PAKOL-499368 format. One line per field, with one value per residue (C-alpha): residue number from 1; residue in three letters; x, y, z. Coordinates in steps of 0.5 Angstrom, whole numbers, always signed. Last residue first. Layout:
% residues N
seq c(NUM;...)
type c(ALA;...)
c1 c(X;...)
c2 c(Y;...)
c3 c(Z;...)
This chain:
% residues 141
seq c(141;140;139;138;137;136;135;134;133;132;131;130;129;128;127;126;125;124;123;122;121;120;119;118;117;116;115;114;113;112;111;110;109;108;107;106;105;104;103;102;101;100;99;98;97;96;95;94;93;92;91;90;89;88;87;86;85;84;83;82;81;80;79;78;77;76;75;74;73;72;71;70;69;68;67;66;65;64;63;62;61;60;59;58;57;56;55;54;53;52;51;50;49;48;47;46;45;44;43;42;41;40;39;38;37;36;35;34;33;32;31;30;29;28;27;26;25;24;23;22;21;20;19;18;17;16;15;14;13;12;11;10;9;8;7;6;5;4;3;2;1)
type c(VAL;ALA;HIS;GLN;PRO;LYS;LEU;LYS;ALA;ALA;TRP;ALA;ALA;GLY;LEU;ASP;GLN;MET;ARG;VAL;GLU;LEU;CYS;GLU;VAL;ASP;LEU;ARG;ILE;THR;GLY;GLY;GLY;ALA;PHE;LYS;LEU;GLU;VAL;VAL;GLY;SER;PRO;ASP;ASN;THR;PRO;GLU;PHE;THR;ILE;ALA;LEU;LEU;GLU;LEU;VAL;GLY;ASP;ARG;ALA;ASN;LEU;ASP;ILE;GLY;SER;CYS;ARG;ALA;GLY;GLN;VAL;ARG;ASP;PHE;HIS;ILE;ALA;ALA;ARG;LYS;ARG;GLN;GLY;THR;LYS;SER;GLY;SER;ALA;THR;TRP;ASP;PHE;ARG;ASN;MET;LEU;LEU;ALA;PHE;ARG;ARG;ASP;ALA;ARG;ALA;TYR;GLY;MET;ASP;GLY;VAL;ARG;VAL;VAL;ALA;ASP;GLN;THR;HIS;ALA;SER;VAL;VAL;ASP;LEU;ASP;GLU;GLN;ASP;LEU;ALA;LEU;LEU;LYS;LEU;ASP;ALA;MET)
c1 c(-23;-16;-11;-5;+1;+5;+12;+19;+17;+21;+23;+21;+24;+24;+20;+13;+8;+3;-1;-6;-10;-17;-19;-17;-14;-13;-9;-10;-4;-6;-4;-8;-4;-4;-4;-9;-8;-13;-15;-19;-24;-24;-29;-34;-34;-32;-31;-28;-23;-19;-13;-12;-8;-1;+4;+9;+16;+20;+27;+25;+23;+22;+15;+12;+6;-1;-4;-1;-4;-3;-5;-7;-5;-6;-2;-2;+4;+6;+12;+14;+19;+16;+14;+13;+9;+10;+8;+11;+8;+3;+3;-3;-3;+4;+6;+8;+15;+14;+16;+12;+10;+5;+5;+3;+10;+11;+8;+13;+10;+14;+15;+21;+23;+17;+19;+13;+11;+6;+0;-5;-2;-5;-12;-11;-10;-16;-20;-17;-20;-27;-26;-24;-18;-13;-7;-4;+3;+4;+10;+9;+8)
c2 c(+11;+14;+9;+5;+2;-2;+0;-1;-7;-14;-16;-20;-24;-23;-20;-20;-20;-15;-15;-11;-11;-7;-5;+1;+4;+12;+12;+17;+18;+21;+25;+27;+27;+19;+16;+14;+10;+11;+7;+10;+7;+2;-4;-1;+6;+10;+5;+7;+3;+4;+3;+5;+8;+8;+12;+16;+17;+23;+21;+23;+30;+32;+28;+33;+29;+33;+31;+26;+24;+18;+16;+10;+5;-2;-5;-4;-6;-8;-10;-12;-12;-15;-11;-15;-14;-9;-14;-20;-27;-26;-24;-23;-15;-16;-8;-7;-4;-2;-2;+2;+1;+4;+1;+3;+0;+6;+11;+7;+11;+11;+9;+8;+15;+17;+12;+8;+6;+0;+2;-2;-6;-13;-9;-6;-13;-16;-10;-10;-18;-16;-10;-14;-17;-17;-21;-23;-26;-27;-30;-36;-34)
c3 c(+36;+36;+33;+35;+32;+36;+37;+36;+31;+32;+25;+20;+14;+7;+1;+3;-3;-6;-13;-15;-21;-21;-28;-33;-27;-25;-19;-14;-9;-2;+4;+9;+15;+15;+8;+4;-3;-8;-13;-19;-23;-30;-29;-29;-32;-25;-20;-13;-10;-3;+0;+7;+13;+9;+14;+10;+11;+8;+5;-2;+0;-7;-8;-2;-1;+0;-6;-12;-18;-22;-29;-34;-29;-32;-26;-19;-15;-8;-4;+3;+8;+14;+21;+28;+34;+40;+45;+42;+41;+35;+28;+25;+25;+21;+20;+13;+12;+5;-2;-8;-15;-20;-27;-34;-36;-40;-35;-29;-23;-17;-10;-5;-5;-1;+4;+6;+13;+13;+18;+14;+9;+11;+12;+5;+1;+4;+2;-5;-5;-4;-8;-14;-18;-12;-11;-5;-3;+4;+7;+12;+19)
């Protein structure tokens, strides 16, 4: 399958990005907020839910960045554990004073990152080849 390159400017677009990044694994040291650039970015190994072929599926290296970020807050994540690994469950947006609002990245175990944004502007793109995943993510219903 071709590499993904997605842009989200509204809630519907963000739902698509969130679906494609569900169960991505992120190293704490591979994410950060560049205050001067008003950008939050992270690298991830996303699970490719659309790939077919193997029982366990595949993962792809990908990057995502959020522009027009006015502030970033973290809860339930040890930012000093640079080699710590997080599992991204969902990305949501809650408008506060349209078009501004709060983007929330929700991780397994209850950790969250909240980004105060001037408006929703998110870009996600795959960075290269895919590899076989060791396990297919499963969720209790």
